[in-house]
N, C-alpha and C positions, 0 to 999 in steps of 0.2 A: 328474705333476707331481714335481720335487724338492722336499725339505722347504723349502729356501731360498727359492723361488718361492713356495711356499704362503705362508712366513712375509712374504715380501712384498706378497704378496695380502691378507693380513690387515690387514697395517700400512694399505694402501692403502683397505680398506674400512672402517677406523677403529676396528677392533676392540683397539686399543690401549687403549681405554677400559675393558677387561675386566678391567685389571689390580686394579681395585678388588672384583671377585668374590672373589680369593684372600684379600683382607683380610677380607671380611665371613665366609666361610667358616672361616678360621683362628681367628678369634676365638669363632666358634661351636664350633669343635672344643674348644679350649680350655676353654670354658665346661662342654660337655657332659662333657669329660673329668675335670673337677675335680669334678663331680657325680654321675658314673656312674662306681661301685666296678668293675663287671666288664669294660668296654671299656678303663679305666684300666690295670688289673692284667693284661689280656691284653697291650696294646701294651708295658706295662714289661716284660714277658716276653721280647719278641721285639726290644726298642730298647736295652734296657741294655746299655752298653759298644759298642755300634756307629755307625757314620757314618751319616747321614741326609742324603738328597738330597730336597730340596723342588722339585718343577718345577712352574714357574707359580707362584713364591713371592708376588708381588704387590712392593709398596714396602718398603722397609726397616723403616720404622715399624712396620707390622703383621707382618711376617715375622720382626722380632727379637723380639718377645714370645712368638711360636709357638716359634721356636728356644731360647730360654730355658728354655721349658718342657719342651721334649722333653729338654733338658740337663740341666737342674737338676732336675725333678721324675721323669722317666721315666728319666735315667741315660745317654740318648747320649752317645757319645763326641765327636760334633761334626756339625756341621750345615752343608750348603751349599744356600742358596738360589739357584736358576737361574730367570730370566726375562728374555726379550728386551727389556723395558722399563723393566729396572732402570736408576735415574739412577746416573750416574759417579760423585758423592760417596758413594752408597751400599758403592760395590764395595769402596774402599780402605780404609774406617774401621776393620775388624776385621782387618787383615792377620796380626796375630799372635796371633788368640784361635781359640778352637774354633768361631767363627762366620766363614763367609765368603758372599759373595755373587757370582754368576758374570751377567754381561749377556750370556746367550747363549740361543739356542733349544735348548728341553729335547733334542728327539732329538739334535741336533749335541752337545750337553755329553755325553748318555748313550753315544753312539757310543763316545767317547773314554774311556770309563771300562772297569776289568778287571772280567772275569767275576766275580760273586758277591761284590762288593764294598761293597754299601750295602744299606740298607731305604731303600724309595723312598716318600713322601709325596707327593699332589698334593690340594689342594682346591678344587673348585668348576672344574678346569679340564678335565677328561677327560670330557667331554660334548660331545655333535653340538652344541650351542650355539655352543660356543667353538672346537671343532677339527672342523670338519665336512667335512674333506678325510680320505676313508675310507683310504686307502692311508697316509698319515701315520699315523693313529690306531691303524691295524695295525702297524707300524713300530715305533710308540712302545711298544706294549703287548708287541713281542717284545723290545726293550732294555730294558724294565723286568723281565721274567723272567729275562733273562741275567743283569743285574746283581743280583738279589736272591738272597742267599745262599741255600745249601740250609738248609731249615728255616727259613728266614726269611718276611718278610711284607713286602706293598706294601698301604699304608692311605690312606686320605683320606676325605673328606666330599665327597657328591653327584656319585659317579662313576655315570655312565650304564652300566647294565645290566653291574653286577659280575660276573656269570654269565658275561659275553662273554670273562673272563680264563681261563675253564677250558680253552679249547682250547690255552693258553700252558702249561698245567701248575699254574695257581692252585687252590686249593680255597677259597671262600667260607665263612669260620669266623665272622664276626660282621657283623651290620648287618640293616637291616628298613627298611621306610616309618618306622615310630616312632624309630628310632635311623639318623639319616644318614650314621653315620661307619662305613665297610666295611673289613673286614680280610681280606685274601685272602692264604693262606699257600701257600708253594711247595712 
């Protein structure tokens, strides 16, 4: 099934309500990073001066708090939130800033990006409860690897089986059951 058909199926099944999951996880990641020096310092090392693509970012109000944290506290150069359920007014509000939003399927957006061009984050969307189509998930992982810069990272909260990214060349460098943030290095 092509990713556009898969997205159509998601919408029909009513999973657009899952957009609240990213809100919850993004706020949780911010709270953990503000209080946990090791993951914050590790992320800053890899995020500083780089473009961030947040797949499945959720709605602007929560995505913006996360974007500002990544830019102002961790030193990211810019942030692009990608979500197929983004509201139209959320997209145009930040046209001239370091923050932008794109209403598009994650895989469709990633396929348009140059190799090794951005650090990618995903909070709560890379799990089988949200993306149950295995071929889509595998292609998404391939694209995440392709876009991640050499010696760069992919990070996020509540990623199902972070070790499954190893076959694409990532190494799991931080994360555990007690720390739901996973950092995978290329």
